[in-house]
N, C-alpha and C positions, 0 to 999 in steps of 0.2 A: 096293275102291277108295273113297276118301273123295270126297264131292261136290266138294270143292275141287280134286281132281286132274283132273277132266274139264271143269271150267268154262272153262279157257283152252286155246286151241289151242297145242299144243307143236310142231306141224309147220309150220315157218316157210317152207320153200322150195317155192314153187308149182311149180317144175320137177319136183318129185317126184310130182306128181299128174297124171293125165289129167283132162280136163274133167268127165267123168262121176263120177270118184272124188272130185274136189274138191266138186262139187255135193252128192254124197251125204254127204260128211263135214260140210259145213255144215248140211244138213238133220238129220243125226244130232245135231249139237251143239245146234241149236235145239230139237229134240224132248226133249233131256235137261235143259233148263233147268227148274228147280223152278218150279212154278206161282205161288208167292208172289212171285217176282221177274221172272216172264215178262210181257212186254207182252201185252195182250189182242189178239185177232186183228184187231179193228177198228183199234186204234191202230197195230199193226204194219203193216197195209196203208196207213194214212194216212201213216206215216213213210216207207215205201218209195215212195209216190206223190210225196212231196216230193223224195226223193232222185233219182228218175228225171227230175225237172224241173231238177235242179241241174247247172250247167255243170262242176262238179268231179267228177262221177261218171264213172269210166272203167273199163270192164271189171268192174263190180261192186265196185270199190274206191273209197273216198273219197280225192279228191286233197288234202283238207285234213289228213288224218291217216294214210292208208294202210290203214285197216281195211276189212273186207268189210262193206258197209252192211247186208246181210241179217242178219248176226250181231249187229252193234251195235244195230240197231233192235229186236231181239228181247228186250232187257232193259230193264225199266221205268226204271231209274235212269240208263241211258246216254242221251246227248243228242247232238245234231248238233255236231261238233267245229269247224265253221266259225266264223269271227270273228262273223258274224251267225248266231246260233243259229236254225235253221229248225224244229226240233222239240226 
């Protein structure tokens, strides 16, 4: 499998996951991100802290774009999708 093949989640329907499986899938995705594009642990936690204070966070998803914030925050080049960028 090429790195490009696993970078993006191809499983779009949340109904196909139970909560434990969904959490594990996200953790597996984050663990496989190449170190040169992965956010540092400190920056990752900072970003998540900002997201948890945001009124658009709902069930781990961003109300501005629909992404899972834990996955988005894990990549250096990704940014807050809100009109007012928070990180």
